[in-house]
Residue, then its C-alpha position, 0 to 999 in steps of 0.5 A: m457481537r459477543g451476545y450475538t455469538k453466544f445466542w446462536s451458539w446456544v441455539v446450535t447446542s440446543c439443536l444438537i442435544t435435542m437431536i441426540l435425545a430424539t434419536l435415543r428415545l424415538h423410533q422411526s416415525f414422521a415426528l422423528t423425521a421432521l425433527s431431524d430435518v428441521v434441526q439440520c436446517i436450523v444448524l445450517f442457518s446458524a452457520t450461514l448467519a455466523l458469516i454475515p458479520q465476517i463479510l460485513f466487517s472484512r474487506g478485499r480478499l478476506r471479504l471474498f473468502w467469507t463470501l465464498l464460504g457463505t455461498g457454499i454453506t448457503f448451497w448446503l442449506c438450500y439442499q437441506s431445505f428441499w429435503t425437508y420440503y419433501e419429507v415434512w411438507l409433502r410427507k414423501d420420500v426424496p426421489d432416488l433420482y433427485a435433481g437437487d443432488v447437484i446442489l449438494f455436490l456443488h456446494i463444496v466448490p465455493l468452499m475449495a475456492a475460498v481455501a485456495l485464496r489463502p486468506h491467512a497469508p499476506q496479499d500477493e501479486y497474483a491478479a484478482q481477475l486471474r484468481r476469479l477466472d481460475f475459480a470459474i474454470m474449476m467450477v465448470w470442470w466440477g460441473y462437467l464431471y457431474l454431467l459426465f458421470v451422474i446426469p446420464w443415469q438420471y435423464v439419458m438412461a434412468d438407472v438408480a443403482a448406477y446413478g447412486e454409485n457414480l454420485n457417491r463416488l464422485y462426491l467422495i473424490e470431491k470431499l477428499a480434494f477439499l480435505s487435502l486443501l484444508l490440511a495444507a492450509w492448516k499446516e502452513s498457518n498459525g495462531g487464530w487461523k490455525k485453529f480455524y482451519a483445524g476446526f473446519f478440517g475436523a468438521s469436514l472430516l466428520y461429515a465425509v465419514g458420516s455421509h459415507v457411512a450413511n450412504w452405505a446404510l442407505s444401500w442396505h436399506a438401514y437408513y432413515s431420517g433421524s437415525f443414528y447415522d444422522i448424529p455425525l452429520v448434525g455434529s459436523m454441521a454444529w462443529i462448522a457453525y461453532t467454528l464460524l461463530w467464534t472466529r475473529e480472524r479478519e487480517p492476514l498473518p504477517d509472519v506467514r511466508t508469501t509464496s505468491t509465485a508458486h501459489g499462482v503457478w499451482l493454480a494455473r497448472v490445476g486449471m490447465m490440467a482440468a482443461l487437458s483432461l477433457p480430451l481424455f474423457a472424450a477418448w474414454s467415452l468413445v472406447d468404452t463400448e460397454l456403455p450404452l450408445r446414448v450414454r456415450t453420445f451424451r458424454l461426447v457432446m457434453t465433453l465437446g461443449t465443455a471443451l469449447l467453453m473452457g477453451i474460451m475461458v483459457f483464452v481469456r485467462q491467457h489474455l489477462l495473463d499477458r496483460e499482467l505480465l506486460r504490466l509487471l515487465n514495465h514495473s520491473r523496468e521502472s524499478i531498474s531505472n529508479l535503482k540506477r538513479l538511486q545508485t547514481q545519487i548515492t555515488e554523488s552523495e558520497k563524492l559530495a561528502s568527501i568534498g565536504q570533508l576536504v573543504g572542511g579541513a582546508a577551511h580549518e587550515l586557512n582560518n589561522p593565517i587569515t586571523a593572523m593577517l587580520g590581526y596584523s592589519d589592525l596592529l599596522q593601523l594602530s602601531g604608529p602614524l601612517n600617511p593617508q595612502q598607507t592608512e587606505l591600504a591597511g584598511k583594504i587589507g583588513q577589509h579583504a581579510r574579513r571578507t575572506k574570513s567570512l567566506v571561510a566561515s561559509l565553507l565550514s557551515f557548508a561542509k559541516p552544517s550545525a543542528t538548527a533550532m527552529a523558532a519564530v524569528d523577527l526579520n526586522a530585528l534580524l536585518r537591523t543586526a545584519i546591517k549593524l555587523s556590516e557597518p565596518q565594511s560599509r564605512a571602509l568602502d564609503i557606501k551608505i546603507a538605507i533601511e526600509l522596514p514595515q511598522h508591523v512585525l515580519q516573522v518567519h519560522g527558522d534558525s535565527n543564527q543561520l538566517l543572520q548568516v545569510c543576510a550578513q553574507v548577502i549584504s557583504d557581497a552586495l557591498h562588494a558588488v556596489e564598490q565594483n560598480g562604482g556606486n555609493g548606496l545600498t537599500v535593504s527593505a522587507l515586506r510581506r507578499e501574500d504568504m511570503v516575506v521578501i527581503s530586497i537588497v537594491d543597488d542605489s548607485s546613480s551610474l549603472r550600466e544595463d548589464s551590471e550584475p547585482v552581486q557577482a560574488l554570490s556565484s562563489l562558495g558564499l552563495s552555496a552556503c546561503q542556498g543550502i540554508l534557505q532550502h532548509h527553510h523552504g525559501r530561495i534567493l534570486w535577483r531581479r531588475e527594476p524598471n530603472a535598471r537598478p539590480a536587486v537581490c531578493i530573499e524569499l521565506p515563508a511567512m508565519p501565520g499572524s505576522q500579517g500587516k498592511s505594508s506598501e509594496a512600493g519599491l518591489a512592484g517592478l521586480w518581476p519577473a525574477q531569475p534564480f541564481a544558477 
């Protein structure tokens, strides 16, 4: 890429030096004319080629920006090629009433549209369709001005002096408008874009001054191709080529203030002013009696035709604008709804945080008397001989104290969750540990716990302490539920079902009612802590009922890859459908 830039920069420099030397050493001749025309074509061709990488490696609005610049430079190259065709190939002077002058006049319109895109600023909300339609309206308006002021003196009533005067005056106004746009873009940009606009503004200013001086010399019959008046023109072309070749800006500047609303309103106002100017030009054509009737008629017809065309374009633009405003209105409504929803969630979160702090403080206060009750119950059993009824009552006191202590621990975990240490967890070993911890409770309640685990390892990704807390809490609540149902057996099993590991805790009681619940106590605060931990592990807890009416509590966790194995799904085949806990 750098070699490409250096090569064409060398070509442009060589052409500029050759042009200066030829102007200084050669007199007016065909050779000087041909050299001047060919050099200008090569320089403009180099500027056009400089835009190809910018177009290819850009996207979106920037690609449109470089494409519009390329369109304007290409128009300029076409005009110069036609000029070269007349003077070099046909060896004739360009006609005074030259139809190709419209190409030179219109080549600035795409350049103005490109600068109006503001590629140096971040993308704004102004709709792309509206932007393109604004450009089309301005293109039609500048074309209308050419038809209004220049064409009548070329085709309606041929007048070389009036044609040249109106063309030069209108072209000067167009160049001043373009320079104003470049100056505004230069002032609000910075960095590489500021250098780009500075270079383009300097080159355009040099071209405007040089072309004005050349037109003045042409009116005094002092201009010829290759004269000193061409040096500023070639210099401005070379300056533009250098600016385009050495520009590497393909992204907007993040620190430039986006004024999308003001910019869009400004573009819309310019378009409306252009449309409203048509009736004024029509009135001027009617009242200017010094103009020939044929010229006034032509101008009036062109104004009416252009008014009809621009009216249609304004109608389409208004339709697109209404649709865009409706879209923005719906988007605003959705944003307001989302904001209200977010405010509600924040309020609820603050309430939950306050409740969590309150629960945590209460749990700390309850922990001390519960520990004392548990200690006194153990001392009561060890202090001396007790009759069987007293021993049973002391054991129940200790059992319920331990259960209450477990619930308080769940409260503390729910109120102030600790940081998790996620790792691979062997569920077989974890379930055996949870059952071992539940043995004092099961012996006191005279409930047998059976365990059915597969031969292969079942692994999940999680925090072993938190998962052990969940399993121990669910088994403890299940034992309590089995006691309330009058049962004497509990089965804990685990298997892998597709990409999930399922832990099932089934009530094996022989006498079960159809409406018996698996774990009634799980609707308490212990369930809240378990649900919070399982949600953090992307799992869930739910209850199912087997065909033989045996209720089961199931814990589902995502299985780790590699922990697969052949396992029987007997015992869980009839667990579907499942119902999550409320």
